[in-house]
C-alpha positions in Angstrom: 2.0 -7.1 27.0 4.4 -5.5 24.6 3.1 -5.0 21.0 4.7 -6.8 18.4 4.2 -4.0 16.0 7.8 -3.2 15.8 8.2 -2.6 12.0 9.5 1.0 11.5 6.5 3.2 10.5 7.2 6.3 8.6 5.2 8.8 6.7 8.0 9.0 4.1 11.7 8.4 3.4 12.5 8.6 7.4 10.5 11.4 8.7 7.7 10.8 11.2 4.3 11.8 10.2 0.9 12.0 11.9 -1.5 9.2 10.4 -4.5 11.1 12.0 -3.7 14.3 10.1 -6.4 14.3 7.4 -4.5 17.2 5.4 -1.1 15.6 5.4 0.7 16.1 2.1 4.4 15.9 1.5 6.4 15.8 -1.7 10.3 15.7 -2.2 12.6 14.7 -5.0 14.1 11.4 -4.9 17.8 12.6 -5.0 17.7 14.9 -2.0 16.9 12.2 0.5 18.4 8.9 -1.3 21.9 10.5 -1.8 22.2 10.6 2.1 21.7 6.8 2.4 23.8 5.7 -0.6 20.5 5.4 -2.8 19.1 2.8 -0.7 16.0 3.2 1.5 15.7 0.3 4.2 12.3 -1.4 4.8 9.5 0.7 6.4 5.8 1.3 6.5 3.6 4.4 6.7 0.3 3.5 8.3 -2.7 5.3 6.9 -0.5 7.0 4.3 -0.6 6.4 0.4 2.8 6.9 -1.3 3.5 7.4 -4.9 7.1 7.1 -6.1 7.6 8.6 -9.6 10.8 8.0 -11.4 11.7 10.2 -14.3 15.2 8.8 -14.8 17.3 6.0 -13.5 16.6 2.4 -12.5 16.4 0.3 -9.3 14.6 -2.3 -7.4 11.4 -1.9 -5.3 10.6 -4.3 -2.4 6.8 -4.3 -1.8 5.8 -6.7 0.8 8.4 -9.0 0.3 8.3 -9.1 -3.5 11.1 -7.5 -5.6 10.2 -5.4 -8.6 12.6 -4.0 -11.2 11.9 -0.5 -11.8 13.0 1.9 -14.5 12.0 5.4 -15.6 9.4 6.5 -16.4 7.4 4.5 -13.8 5.1 5.0 -10.8 5.4 2.9 -7.7 2.1 2.8 -5.8 2.5 1.9 -2.0 -0.7 1.7 0.2 -0.6 2.5 3.7 0.7 -0.3 5.9 2.7 -2.1 3.1 6.3 -2.7 4.1 8.5 -1.4 1.3 12.2 -0.6 0.5 13.9 1.0 -2.5 17.5 0.6 -4.1 18.0 3.4 -6.8 20.7 3.7 -9.3 22.8 6.9 -8.3 21.5 10.1 -9.7 18.0 8.8 -10.2 15.6 11.4 -10.4 11.9 11.8 -9.7 9.3 12.6 -7.0 8.1 10.9 -3.7 4.5 12.0 -3.0 2.9 11.0 0.4 -0.8 11.6 1.1 -2.9 10.9 4.1 -5.5 8.1 3.2 -8.0 10.1 5.0 -7.5 12.9 2.5 -8.2 10.7 -0.4 -11.5 9.4 1.0 -12.7 12.7 2.0 -16.5 13.1 1.7 -16.0 16.0 -0.7 -14.6 13.6 -3.1 -16.9 10.5 -2.6 -17.5 10.6 -6.3 -13.9 10.0 -7.2 -13.2 7.5 -4.4 -14.0 4.6 -6.4 -11.7 5.7 -9.1 -8.8 5.7 -7.0 -9.4 2.6 -5.0 -7.6 0.3 -7.5 -4.5 2.5 -7.0 -4.5 2.8 -3.2 -5.5 -0.6 -2.3 -2.7 -2.8 -3.9 1.1 -2.1 -4.2 2.0 -2.1 -7.7 4.3 -0.6 -10.3 2.9 1.2 -13.4 5.1 1.6 -16.4 4.7 4.7 -18.3 7.1 3.9 -21.2 4.2 3.5 -23.5 2.4 6.7 -22.6 4.6 9.7 -23.3 1.7 12.2 -22.9 0.6 10.7 -19.6 4.3 10.7 -18.4 4.5 14.5 -19.2 1.3 15.3 -17.3 2.5 13.4 -14.1 6.1 14.8 -14.3 5.0 18.3 -14.8 2.1 18.3 -12.0 4.5 16.7 -9.4 7.0 19.5 -10.3 4.2 22.1 -9.9 3.2 20.5 -6.6 6.7 20.6 -5.4 6.9 24.4 -6.2 3.7 24.9 -4.4 4.7 22.9 -1.3 8.2 24.8 -1.2 6.9 28.3 -1.8 3.6 28.9 0.1 1.1 31.1 -1.8 -2.6 31.9 -1.4 -4.6 28.7 -1.6 -1.6 26.4 -1.4 -3.5 23.4 0.3 -6.4 23.5 -2.2 -3.9 23.8 -5.1 -2.0 20.6 -3.7 -5.3 18.9 -3.2 -6.3 19.3 -6.8 -2.9 18.5 -8.2 -2.9 15.2 -6.3 -6.1 14.1 -8.0 -4.6 15.1 -11.3 -1.6 12.8 -10.8 -3.9 9.9 -9.5 -6.3 10.2 -12.2 -3.6 9.9 -15.0 -2.1 6.9 -13.0 -5.5 5.2 -12.8 -5.9 5.6 -16.7 -2.6 4.1 -17.0 -3.5 1.1 -14.9 -6.5 0.6 -17.1 -4.3 0.7 -20.2 -2.5 -2.3 -18.8 -5.2 -4.2 -17.2 -8.7 -3.3 -18.4 -11.3 -4.6 -16.3 -15.2 -3.6 -17.1 -16.0 -4.4 -13.5 -13.8 -1.8 -11.8 -16.8 0.5 -11.2 -20.2 0.2 -10.3 -22.3 -1.0 -7.2 -20.9 -4.5 -6.9 -17.3 -3.1 -7.1 -18.3 -0.6 -4.2 -19.5 -3.6 -2.1 -16.3 -5.3 -2.6 -14.3 -2.4 -1.9 -16.2 -1.9 1.5 -15.6 -5.5 2.2 -11.9 -5.1 1.9 -11.8 -1.8 4.0 -13.7 -3.7 6.7 -11.3 -6.5 6.7 -8.4 -4.0 6.9 -10.1 -2.7 10.0 -11.3 -5.9 11.8 -9.1 -8.8 10.8 -7.2 -8.7 14.1 -10.7 -9.3 15.6 -11.3 -12.4 13.8 -14.7 -11.6 12.5 -16.6 -14.4 10.9 -17.8 -14.4 7.2 -21.2 -14.2 8.6 -20.5 -10.9 10.6 -19.0 -9.3 7.6 -21.9 -10.3 5.4 -24.3 -8.9 8.1 -22.4 -5.6 8.3 -22.8 -5.2 4.3 -26.4 -6.4 4.3 -25.6 -9.5 2.4 -26.0 -13.2 2.8 -22.8 -15.2 3.2 -23.1 -16.9 -0.1 -23.7 -13.6 -2.0 -20.7 -12.2 -0.2 -18.5 -15.2 -1.2 -19.8 -14.9 -4.9 -18.8 -11.3 -4.9 -15.5 -12.1 -3.6 -14.8 -14.8 -6.1 -15.8 -12.6 -8.9 -13.2 -9.8 -8.0 -10.3 -11.8 -6.3 -11.1 -15.5 -7.5 -11.3 -16.5 -3.7 -14.0 -16.6 -1.1 -14.5 -14.1 1.8 -12.9 -16.7 4.2 -9.9 -17.2 2.2 -9.4 -13.4 1.7 -9.9 -12.8 5.5 -7.2 -15.4 6.3 -4.9 -14.1 3.6 -4.8 -10.8 5.3 -3.9 -12.3 8.7 -1.3 -14.5 7.2 0.2 -11.4 5.3 0.6 -9.4 8.5 2.1 -12.4 10.3 4.7 -12.8 7.4 5.5 -9.0 7.7 6.3 -9.4 11.2 8.3 -12.5 10.9 10.3 -10.9 8.1 10.6 -7.3 9.4 10.9 -7.9 13.1 12.6 -10.2 15.7 9.7 -10.6 18.2 8.8 -14.1 18.9 5.8 -16.2 17.0 4.0 -16.2 20.4 4.0 -12.3 20.7 3.0 -12.2 16.9 0.1 -14.7 17.7 -1.1 -12.3 20.4 -0.8 -9.3 18.3 -2.9 -10.7 15.7 -5.7 -11.8 18.0 -5.0 -15.5 18.5 -5.5 -16.7 22.0 -3.4 -20.0 21.4 0.1 -19.6 19.8 -0.1 -23.2 18.8 -3.3 -22.6 16.9 -1.5 -19.6 15.3 1.5 -21.8 14.2 -0.9 -24.3 12.7 -2.8 -21.7 10.9 0.2 -20.1 9.6 1.7 -23.5 8.3 -1.7 -24.0 6.6 -1.7 -20.8 4.7 2.1 -20.9 3.8 3.2 -24.3 3.9 5.8 -23.5 6.6 6.0 -23.2 10.3 6.7 -19.7 11.5 10.4 -20.4 12.4 10.8 -22.1 9.2 9.4 -19.2 7.3 11.5 -16.6 9.1 14.8 -18.6 8.5 14.0 -18.9 4.9 13.5 -15.3 4.4 16.5 -14.4 6.3 18.5 -16.5 3.8 17.3 -14.5 0.9 18.9 -11.4 -0.5 17.5 -8.4 1.4 17.4 -4.5 1.3 19.7 -3.1 4.0 
């Protein structure tokens, strides 16, 4: 059976990358690539790669999993692996595009910092730095230094880039907390919730039950549900089904494959059941959803 996964998958602005390369790092300036495509980057995704687009001047729009965000410098756009995204920049916009293997970010050497970066690499979002001149300066100068290291190899280049990445991420994490302080973003309960989210990402196509996820986490199903509600406002079952529905929506928007093929790709044995599931989650049948999205303004 042909896979329904036909969304363009790139590591960055149109270059293929190896998602299994734990040391993959790439940085380039926005203008160099965007000028070639009339300042518009068409929808694509980069599996297992985290991307941070940092604008130092200019304005534009970012499409993150179907949602349109107005963006203006100084700001950072955080794009987790697998998220379908596109950009439309004002001509002569300046800034940087940093792409990093998610495997590098969860390396055992940095297990103490892993939980600090999880809120950044887990959800697509835009961070406005207009109220943080000092933070903006640190990110801008650090990315410029990283680009210099990347372009002109010197002794210890990989280590230097590795450390500089974490400087950028730490400043971005602090900026996230400035705008959405949350006392429960760290600690054992947050770690458990993050483990659940990673497990859902790995197994949602296998249609694991809430009971199985709970068993893998050494929790009871009621305790897992309480944990999820405290962080996401929804029970574990709803979060699992939301992830399935999100992937279905991505395929309907960004590919031309049939609903039947999408159903099989997502682990449904009965396309009819998939259609009922999708309508229950979104309020529309797959064909209606696709038609409605096709009628909306879209990045080309």
